[in-house]
N, CA, C and O atoms as a GROMACS GRO file, in nm:
protein
  448
    1UNK      N    1  -0.540  -3.362   0.817
    1UNK     CA    2  -0.614  -3.204   0.754
    1UNK      C    3  -0.598  -3.127   0.830
    1UNK      O    4  -0.519  -3.036   0.802
    2UNK      N    5  -0.652  -3.128   0.935
    2UNK     CA    6  -0.698  -3.035   1.023
    2UNK      C    7  -0.566  -2.972   1.114
    2UNK      O    8  -0.590  -2.863   1.166
    3UNK      N    9  -0.488  -3.004   1.127
    3UNK     CA   10  -0.359  -2.977   1.174
    3UNK      C   11  -0.308  -2.881   1.072
    3UNK      O   12  -0.282  -2.761   1.082
    4UNK      N   13  -0.300  -2.960   0.978
    4UNK     CA   14  -0.188  -2.867   0.834
    4UNK      C   15  -0.257  -2.742   0.839
    4UNK      O   16  -0.187  -2.642   0.828
    5UNK      N   17  -0.401  -2.726   0.857
    5UNK     CA   18  -0.474  -2.618   0.813
    5UNK      C   19  -0.442  -2.524   0.913
    5UNK      O   20  -0.401  -2.414   0.877
    6UNK      N   21  -0.455  -2.553   1.048
    6UNK     CA   22  -0.421  -2.494   1.166
    6UNK      C   23  -0.256  -2.454   1.166
    6UNK      O   24  -0.217  -2.355   1.228
    7UNK      N   25  -0.175  -2.530   1.100
    7UNK     CA   26  -0.005  -2.448   1.069
    7UNK      C   27  -0.024  -2.340   0.974
    7UNK      O   28   0.044  -2.238   0.992
    8UNK      N   29  -0.100  -2.346   0.884
    8UNK     CA   30  -0.088  -2.271   0.766
    8UNK      C   31  -0.179  -2.143   0.789
    8UNK      O   32  -0.169  -2.035   0.730
    9UNK      N   33  -0.263  -2.178   0.881
    9UNK     CA   34  -0.362  -2.021   0.892
    9UNK      C   35  -0.313  -2.003   1.092
    9UNK      O   36  -0.399  -1.986   1.178
   10UNK      N   37  -0.219  -2.008   1.110
   10UNK     CA   38  -0.165  -1.947   1.235
   10UNK      C   39  -0.133  -1.822   1.202
   10UNK      O   40  -0.104  -1.784   1.089
   11UNK      N   41  -0.139  -1.743   1.319
   11UNK     CA   42  -0.095  -1.607   1.319
   11UNK      C   43   0.105  -1.615   1.312
   11UNK      O   44   0.149  -1.502   1.293
   12UNK      N   45   0.184  -1.691   1.321
   12UNK     CA   46   0.295  -1.741   1.274
   12UNK      C   47   0.361  -1.744   1.142
   12UNK      O   48   0.472  -1.717   1.097
   13UNK      N   49   0.236  -1.792   1.094
   13UNK     CA   50   0.285  -1.868   0.914
   13UNK      C   51   0.226  -1.752   0.831
   13UNK      O   52   0.108  -1.739   0.801
   14UNK      N   53   0.315  -1.682   0.805
   14UNK     CA   54   0.276  -1.591   0.678
   14UNK      C   55   0.312  -1.662   0.556
   14UNK      O   56   0.239  -1.687   0.460
   15UNK      N   57   0.438  -1.690   0.576
   15UNK     CA   58   0.549  -1.716   0.427
   15UNK      C   59   0.434  -1.742   0.314
   15UNK      O   60   0.420  -1.640   0.247
   16UNK      N   61   0.350  -1.844   0.273
   16UNK     CA   62   0.312  -1.852   0.179
   16UNK      C   63   0.225  -1.747   0.182
   16UNK      O   64   0.222  -1.722   0.062
   17UNK      N   65   0.130  -1.642   0.249
   17UNK     CA   66   0.035  -1.538   0.201
   17UNK      C   67   0.166  -1.454   0.127
   17UNK      O   68   0.173  -1.428   0.007
   18UNK      N   69   0.238  -1.428   0.200
   18UNK     CA   70   0.392  -1.344   0.108
   18UNK      C   71   0.374  -1.390  -0.029
   18UNK      O   72   0.342  -1.319  -0.123
   19UNK      N   73   0.395  -1.499  -0.032
   19UNK     CA   74   0.446  -1.569  -0.144
   19UNK      C   75   0.329  -1.553  -0.284
   19UNK      O   76   0.355  -1.522  -0.400
   20UNK      N   77   0.185  -1.590  -0.215
   20UNK     CA   78   0.076  -1.549  -0.331
   20UNK      C   79   0.089  -1.419  -0.385
   20UNK      O   80   0.122  -1.390  -0.500
   21UNK      N   81   0.050  -1.311  -0.254
   21UNK     CA   82   0.039  -1.158  -0.251
   21UNK      C   83   0.139  -1.154  -0.355
   21UNK      O   84   0.093  -1.139  -0.468
   22UNK      N   85   0.292  -1.166  -0.345
   22UNK     CA   86   0.419  -1.116  -0.458
   22UNK      C   87   0.344  -1.163  -0.564
   22UNK      O   88   0.321  -1.071  -0.642
   23UNK      N   89   0.291  -1.277  -0.603
   23UNK     CA   90   0.270  -1.359  -0.760
   23UNK      C   91   0.139  -1.273  -0.801
   23UNK      O   92   0.126  -1.237  -0.918
   24UNK      N   93   0.028  -1.236  -0.687
   24UNK     CA   94  -0.060  -1.164  -0.744
   24UNK      C   95  -0.019  -1.002  -0.807
   24UNK      O   96  -0.061  -0.945  -0.908
   25UNK      N   97   0.090  -0.953  -0.690
   25UNK     CA   98   0.150  -0.825  -0.753
   25UNK      C   99   0.195  -0.822  -0.817
   25UNK      O  100   0.183  -0.713  -0.872
   26UNK      N  101   0.313  -0.934  -0.901
   26UNK     CA  102   0.362  -0.944  -0.992
   26UNK      C  103   0.339  -0.951  -1.137
   26UNK      O  104   0.413  -0.936  -1.234
   27UNK      N  105   0.178  -0.988  -1.117
   27UNK     CA  106   0.122  -1.028  -1.262
   27UNK      C  107  -0.010  -0.945  -1.254
   27UNK      O  108  -0.121  -0.983  -1.291
   28UNK      N  109   0.025  -0.817  -1.198
   28UNK     CA  110  -0.054  -0.702  -1.200
   28UNK      C  111  -0.212  -0.693  -1.168
   28UNK      O  112  -0.297  -0.623  -1.222
   29UNK      N  113  -0.226  -0.804  -1.041
   29UNK     CA  114  -0.354  -0.822  -1.031
   29UNK      C  115  -0.406  -0.770  -0.904
   29UNK      O  116  -0.504  -0.822  -0.850
   30UNK      N  117  -0.345  -0.671  -0.854
   30UNK     CA  118  -0.335  -0.577  -0.760
   30UNK      C  119  -0.332  -0.425  -0.814
   30UNK      O  120  -0.420  -0.340  -0.825
   31UNK      N  121  -0.213  -0.425  -0.838
   31UNK     CA  122  -0.230  -0.266  -0.907
   31UNK      C  123  -0.257  -0.214  -1.093
   31UNK      O  124  -0.190  -0.168  -1.186
   32UNK      N  125  -0.410  -0.262  -1.062
   32UNK     CA  126  -0.439  -0.321  -1.209
   32UNK      C  127  -0.458  -0.131  -1.259
   32UNK      O  128  -0.427  -0.032  -1.192
   33UNK      N  129  -0.509  -0.136  -1.372
   33UNK     CA  130  -0.485  -0.003  -1.478
   33UNK      C  131  -0.616   0.087  -1.397
   33UNK      O  132  -0.605   0.208  -1.373
   34UNK      N  133  -0.723   0.016  -1.364
   34UNK     CA  134  -0.831   0.083  -1.314
   34UNK      C  135  -0.793   0.129  -1.204
   34UNK      O  136  -0.846   0.237  -1.174
   35UNK      N  137  -0.657   0.053  -1.070
   35UNK     CA  138  -0.682   0.089  -0.985
   35UNK      C  139  -0.567   0.231  -1.006
   35UNK      O  140  -0.578   0.329  -0.931
   36UNK      N  141  -0.487   0.227  -1.087
   36UNK     CA  142  -0.386   0.327  -1.081
   36UNK      C  143  -0.457   0.452  -1.191
   36UNK      O  144  -0.410   0.566  -1.195
   37UNK      N  145  -0.559   0.414  -1.264
   37UNK     CA  146  -0.621   0.507  -1.266
   37UNK      C  147  -0.726   0.592  -1.138
   37UNK      O  148  -0.772   0.706  -1.132
   38UNK      N  149  -0.730   0.492  -1.064
   38UNK     CA  150  -0.839   0.593  -0.964
   38UNK      C  151  -0.717   0.665  -0.879
   38UNK      O  152  -0.753   0.758  -0.806
   39UNK      N  153  -0.608   0.640  -0.880
   39UNK     CA  154  -0.517   0.728  -0.797
   39UNK      C  155  -0.478   0.857  -0.802
   39UNK      O  156  -0.432   0.938  -0.722
   40UNK      N  157  -0.520   0.856  -0.958
   40UNK     CA  158  -0.468   0.985  -1.010
   40UNK      C  159  -0.546   1.124  -0.925
   40UNK      O  160  -0.494   1.212  -0.857
   41UNK      N  161  -0.682   1.103  -0.959
   41UNK     CA  162  -0.730   1.265  -0.845
   41UNK      C  163  -0.620   1.244  -0.726
   41UNK      O  164  -0.567   1.354  -0.710
   42UNK      N  165  -0.588   1.187  -0.672
   42UNK     CA  166  -0.514   1.179  -0.531
   42UNK      C  167  -0.393   1.231  -0.534
   42UNK      O  168  -0.343   1.296  -0.442
   43UNK      N  169  -0.325   1.194  -0.674
   43UNK     CA  170  -0.170   1.221  -0.694
   43UNK      C  171  -0.180   1.376  -0.741
   43UNK      O  172  -0.092   1.458  -0.717
   44UNK      N  173  -0.293   1.403  -0.808
   44UNK     CA  174  -0.339   1.565  -0.836
   44UNK      C  175  -0.342   1.601  -0.725
   44UNK      O  176  -0.240   1.657  -0.684
   45UNK      N  177  -0.438   1.587  -0.648
   45UNK     CA  178  -0.432   1.681  -0.478
   45UNK      C  179  -0.309   1.682  -0.420
   45UNK      O  180  -0.256   1.788  -0.386
   46UNK      N  181  -0.239   1.530  -0.399
   46UNK     CA  182  -0.116   1.598  -0.307
   46UNK      C  183  -0.021   1.694  -0.381
   46UNK      O  184   0.041   1.773  -0.311
   47UNK      N  185  -0.003   1.697  -0.515
   47UNK     CA  186   0.062   1.769  -0.589
   47UNK      C  187   0.007   1.918  -0.562
   47UNK      O  188   0.087   1.998  -0.514
   48UNK      N  189  -0.131   1.961  -0.590
   48UNK     CA  190  -0.151   2.088  -0.559
   48UNK      C  191  -0.100   2.146  -0.412
   48UNK      O  192  -0.030   2.245  -0.392
   49UNK      N  193  -0.156   2.052  -0.313
   49UNK     CA  194  -0.124   2.092  -0.143
   49UNK      C  195   0.023   2.092  -0.125
   49UNK      O  196   0.077   2.155  -0.034
   50UNK      N  197   0.093   2.013  -0.220
   50UNK     CA  198   0.240   2.064  -0.168
   50UNK      C  199   0.338   2.187  -0.225
   50UNK      O  200   0.444   2.232  -0.182
   51UNK      N  201   0.241   2.228  -0.357
   51UNK     CA  202   0.247   2.385  -0.384
   51UNK      C  203   0.205   2.478  -0.335
   51UNK      O  204   0.266   2.585  -0.342
   52UNK      N  205   0.062   2.462  -0.257
   52UNK     CA  206   0.016   2.507  -0.149
   52UNK      C  207   0.100   2.564  -0.008
   52UNK      O  208   0.121   2.679   0.030
   53UNK      N  209   0.129   2.462   0.038
   53UNK     CA  210   0.256   2.468   0.158
   53UNK      C  211   0.373   2.529   0.098
   53UNK      O  212   0.424   2.623   0.158
   54UNK      N  213   0.434   2.481  -0.035
   54UNK     CA  214   0.550   2.589  -0.052
   54UNK      C  215   0.524   2.732  -0.060
   54UNK      O  216   0.595   2.816  -0.004
   55UNK      N  217   0.445   2.752  -0.115
   55UNK     CA  218   0.367   2.879  -0.156
   55UNK      C  219   0.374   2.991  -0.028
   55UNK      O  220   0.422   3.105  -0.026
   56UNK      N  221   0.307   2.915   0.076
   56UNK     CA  222   0.244   2.946   0.217
   56UNK      C  223   0.388   2.971   0.257
   56UNK      O  224   0.428   3.087   0.244
   57UNK      N  225   0.479   2.874   0.307
   57UNK     CA  226   0.633   2.872   0.353
   57UNK      C  227   0.678   3.027   0.283
   57UNK      O  228   0.720   3.118   0.354
   58UNK      N  229   0.666   3.038   0.151
   58UNK     CA  230   0.758   3.139   0.088
   58UNK      C  231   0.736   3.271   0.120
   58UNK      O  232   0.826   3.356   0.120
   59UNK      N  233   0.590   3.299   0.154
   59UNK     CA  234   0.500   3.390   0.163
   59UNK      C  235   0.573   3.390   0.337
   59UNK      O  236   0.592   3.509   0.361
   60UNK      N  237   0.607   3.326   0.431
   60UNK     CA  238   0.602   3.352   0.551
   60UNK      C  239   0.745   3.355   0.590
   60UNK      O  240   0.773   3.414   0.695
   61UNK      N  241   0.833   3.304   0.526
   61UNK     CA  242   0.987   3.319   0.529
   61UNK      C  243   1.061   3.349   0.388
   61UNK      O  244   1.010   3.318   0.280
   62UNK      N  245   1.161   3.401   0.399
   62UNK     CA  246   1.209   3.452   0.279
   62UNK      C  247   1.347   3.324   0.236
   62UNK      O  248   1.453   3.288   0.288
   63UNK      N  249   1.262   3.284   0.102
   63UNK     CA  250   1.313   3.142   0.120
   63UNK      C  251   1.372   3.163  -0.069
   63UNK      O  252   1.297   3.203  -0.158
   64UNK      N  253   1.536   3.119  -0.092
   64UNK     CA  254   1.583   3.122  -0.228
   64UNK      C  255   1.535   2.985  -0.302
   64UNK      O  256   1.462   2.904  -0.244
   65UNK      N  257   1.575   2.969  -0.412
   65UNK     CA  258   1.520   2.865  -0.464
   65UNK      C  259   1.601   2.741  -0.462
   65UNK      O  260   1.569   2.646  -0.534
   66UNK      N  261   1.701   2.734  -0.385
   66UNK     CA  262   1.792   2.615  -0.309
   66UNK      C  263   1.694   2.568  -0.191
   66UNK      O  264   1.657   2.451  -0.176
   67UNK      N  265   1.658   2.667  -0.113
   67UNK     CA  266   1.604   2.610   0.002
   67UNK      C  267   1.411   2.558  -0.026
   67UNK      O  268   1.348   2.469   0.031
   68UNK      N  269   1.378   2.631  -0.104
   68UNK     CA  270   1.221   2.564  -0.166
   68UNK      C  271   1.229   2.431  -0.205
   68UNK      O  272   1.141   2.347  -0.186
   69UNK      N  273   1.367   2.407  -0.278
   69UNK     CA  274   1.419   2.314  -0.307
   69UNK      C  275   1.425   2.169  -0.198
   69UNK      O  276   1.369   2.060  -0.204
   70UNK      N  277   1.531   2.236  -0.093
   70UNK     CA  278   1.531   2.131   0.006
   70UNK      C  279   1.420   2.120   0.087
   70UNK      O  280   1.421   2.032   0.173
   71UNK      N  281   1.310   2.205   0.074
   71UNK     CA  282   1.186   2.148   0.139
   71UNK      C  283   1.110   2.092   0.072
   71UNK      O  284   1.041   2.004   0.124
   72UNK      N  285   1.098   2.116  -0.037
   72UNK     CA  286   0.993   1.991  -0.138
   72UNK      C  287   1.072   1.846  -0.131
   72UNK      O  288   1.019   1.737  -0.154
   73UNK      N  289   1.203   1.864  -0.095
   73UNK     CA  290   1.284   1.721  -0.115
   73UNK      C  291   1.197   1.643   0.007
   73UNK      O  292   1.157   1.526   0.006
   74UNK      N  293   1.176   1.765   0.138
   74UNK     CA  294   1.153   1.664   0.249
   74UNK      C  295   1.027   1.620   0.251
   74UNK      O  296   0.993   1.505   0.276
   75UNK      N  297   0.941   1.732   0.218
   75UNK     CA  298   0.786   1.682   0.124
   75UNK      C  299   0.758   1.614   0.076
   75UNK      O  300   0.648   1.563   0.095
   76UNK      N  301   0.852   1.566  -0.028
   76UNK     CA  302   0.873   1.404  -0.133
   76UNK      C  303   0.888   1.284  -0.011
   76UNK      O  304   0.801   1.199   0.010
   77UNK      N  305   0.972   1.290   0.037
   77UNK     CA  306   1.038   1.194   0.153
   77UNK      C  307   0.939   1.160   0.232
   77UNK      O  308   0.952   1.049   0.283
   78UNK      N  309   0.826   1.230   0.264
   78UNK     CA  310   0.709   1.243   0.382
   78UNK      C  311   0.592   1.189   0.317
   78UNK      O  312   0.514   1.122   0.384
   79UNK      N  313   0.570   1.210   0.185
   79UNK     CA  314   0.491   1.149   0.121
   79UNK      C  315   0.514   1.016   0.076
   79UNK      O  316   0.420   0.943   0.044
   80UNK      N  317   0.658   0.972   0.068
   80UNK     CA  318   0.727   0.827   0.026
   80UNK      C  319   0.637   0.735   0.148
   80UNK      O  320   0.547   0.653   0.131
   81UNK      N  321   0.691   0.778   0.254
   81UNK     CA  322   0.648   0.724   0.416
   81UNK      C  323   0.483   0.689   0.433
   81UNK      O  324   0.432   0.592   0.489
   82UNK      N  325   0.422   0.795   0.371
   82UNK     CA  326   0.279   0.770   0.385
   82UNK      C  327   0.234   0.668   0.292
   82UNK      O  328   0.159   0.575   0.318
   83UNK      N  329   0.300   0.703   0.156
   83UNK     CA  330   0.303   0.554   0.048
   83UNK      C  331   0.311   0.424   0.143
   83UNK      O  332   0.222   0.347   0.180
   84UNK      N  333   0.449   0.427   0.169
   84UNK     CA  334   0.493   0.247   0.216
   84UNK      C  335   0.390   0.250   0.336
   84UNK      O  336   0.364   0.136   0.375
   85UNK      N  337   0.310   0.374   0.423
   85UNK     CA  338   0.259   0.296   0.488
   85UNK      C  339   0.124   0.262   0.444
   85UNK      O  340   0.086   0.150   0.476
   86UNK      N  341   0.054   0.326   0.387
   86UNK     CA  342  -0.030   0.251   0.264
   86UNK      C  343  -0.023   0.142   0.235
   86UNK      O  344  -0.108   0.064   0.279
   87UNK      N  345   0.086   0.098   0.146
   87UNK     CA  346   0.135  -0.019   0.107
   87UNK      C  347   0.114  -0.128   0.219
   87UNK      O  348   0.060  -0.237   0.204
   88UNK      N  349   0.158  -0.086   0.316
   88UNK     CA  350   0.163  -0.214   0.417
   88UNK      C  351   0.024  -0.254   0.462
   88UNK      O  352  -0.005  -0.373   0.473
   89UNK      N  353  -0.074  -0.145   0.492
   89UNK     CA  354  -0.223  -0.166   0.457
   89UNK      C  355  -0.256  -0.263   0.391
   89UNK      O  356  -0.281  -0.381   0.418
   90UNK      N  357  -0.253  -0.182   0.271
   90UNK     CA  358  -0.265  -0.284   0.144
   90UNK      C  359  -0.250  -0.423   0.126
   90UNK      O  360  -0.331  -0.503   0.079
   91UNK      N  361  -0.139  -0.442   0.169
   91UNK     CA  362  -0.055  -0.552   0.155
   91UNK      C  363  -0.114  -0.666   0.254
   91UNK      O  364  -0.156  -0.776   0.218
   92UNK      N  365  -0.106  -0.608   0.412
   92UNK     CA  366  -0.196  -0.706   0.478
   92UNK      C  367  -0.379  -0.698   0.470
   92UNK      O  368  -0.434  -0.805   0.495
   93UNK      N  369  -0.426  -0.636   0.453
   93UNK     CA  370  -0.556  -0.620   0.387
   93UNK      C  371  -0.572  -0.734   0.310
   93UNK      O  372  -0.660  -0.813   0.343
   94UNK      N  373  -0.478  -0.767   0.177
   94UNK     CA  374  -0.490  -0.851   0.052
   94UNK      C  375  -0.473  -0.986   0.107
   94UNK      O  376  -0.545  -1.080   0.072
   95UNK      N  377  -0.332  -1.003   0.235
   95UNK     CA  378  -0.302  -1.144   0.283
   95UNK      C  379  -0.410  -1.170   0.357
   95UNK      O  380  -0.446  -1.286   0.338
   96UNK      N  381  -0.504  -1.091   0.463
   96UNK     CA  382  -0.589  -1.135   0.514
   96UNK      C  383  -0.690  -1.211   0.401
   96UNK      O  384  -0.717  -1.331   0.392
   97UNK      N  385  -0.722  -1.131   0.342
   97UNK     CA  386  -0.841  -1.164   0.224
   97UNK      C  387  -0.778  -1.326   0.140
   97UNK      O  388  -0.839  -1.432   0.126
   98UNK      N  389  -0.684  -1.301   0.110
   98UNK     CA  390  -0.628  -1.475   0.060
   98UNK      C  391  -0.668  -1.569   0.137
   98UNK      O  392  -0.740  -1.654   0.085
   99UNK      N  393  -0.636  -1.579   0.277
   99UNK     CA  394  -0.591  -1.682   0.410
   99UNK      C  395  -0.751  -1.663   0.442
   99UNK      O  396  -0.780  -1.772   0.491
  100UNK      N  397  -0.867  -1.585   0.440
  100UNK     CA  398  -0.980  -1.599   0.472
  100UNK      C  399  -1.058  -1.711   0.316
  100UNK      O  400  -1.116  -1.818   0.329
  101UNK      N  401  -1.035  -1.652   0.207
  101UNK     CA  402  -1.054  -1.727   0.124
  101UNK      C  403  -1.061  -1.843   0.093
  101UNK      O  404  -1.151  -1.917   0.053
  102UNK      N  405  -0.834  -1.862   0.142
  102UNK     CA  406  -0.793  -1.991   0.131
  102UNK      C  407  -0.892  -2.122   0.275
  102UNK      O  408  -0.906  -2.243   0.263
  103UNK      N  409  -0.933  -2.048   0.374
  103UNK     CA  410  -0.974  -2.145   0.481
  103UNK      C  411  -1.135  -2.146   0.435
  103UNK      O  412  -1.201  -2.245   0.467
  104UNK      N  413  -1.191  -2.047   0.368
  104UNK     CA  414  -1.359  -2.067   0.362
  104UNK      C  415  -1.322  -2.221   0.225
  104UNK      O  416  -1.376  -2.331   0.222
  105UNK      N  417  -1.233  -2.174   0.149
  105UNK     CA  418  -1.245  -2.322   0.033
  105UNK      C  419  -1.177  -2.415   0.102
  105UNK      O  420  -1.124  -2.479   0.012
  106UNK      N  421  -1.140  -2.467   0.211
  106UNK     CA  422  -1.115  -2.577   0.259
  106UNK      C  423  -1.207  -2.595   0.368
  106UNK      O  424  -1.206  -2.708   0.418
  107UNK      N  425  -1.291  -2.508   0.420
  107UNK     CA  426  -1.401  -2.590   0.523
  107UNK      C  427  -1.516  -2.628   0.399
  107UNK      O  428  -1.585  -2.730   0.398
  108UNK      N  429  -1.517  -2.532   0.307
  108UNK     CA  430  -1.641  -2.611   0.220
  108UNK      C  431  -1.593  -2.706   0.147
  108UNK      O  432  -1.684  -2.772   0.096
  109UNK      N  433  -1.454  -2.754   0.110
  109UNK     CA  434  -1.408  -2.849   0.032
  109UNK      C  435  -1.402  -2.994   0.175
  109UNK      O  436  -1.397  -3.112   0.142
  110UNK      N  437  -1.404  -2.958   0.296
  110UNK     CA  438  -1.460  -3.059   0.390
  110UNK      C  439  -1.578  -3.110   0.377
  110UNK      O  440  -1.593  -3.230   0.355
  111UNK      N  441  -1.657  -3.046   0.387
  111UNK     CA  442  -1.810  -3.051   0.388
  111UNK      C  443  -1.880  -3.167   0.246
  111UNK      O  444  -1.984  -3.233   0.249
  112UNK      N  445  -1.778  -3.156   0.136
  112UNK     CA  446  -1.846  -3.213   0.043
  112UNK      C  447  -1.810  -3.363   0.059
  112UNK      O  448  -1.860  -3.447  -0.017
   0.00000   0.00000   0.00000
């Protein structure tokens, strides 16, 4: 049993963590309504800051609507990269939590 647990919890073995995480995500246990509602103020703030940046750039440089649109597209891409990075952190934290919880469960089970 200990050898199996060591294999499961080795740094190289993350497949089972990925499967558990994906299952939790698909069942809506990670991006809950409460969590998504909690994100709303941050989304609103990002939108407002994006508008401020575009307005400041418009004041600094002569820009037609096309140029403004191109800059806004690049800001959106930048935002997506930040969101992807945050998603990576969240996924890693959840997987570590699953790993720690499973390890604790088996340690307690062995003591029975």
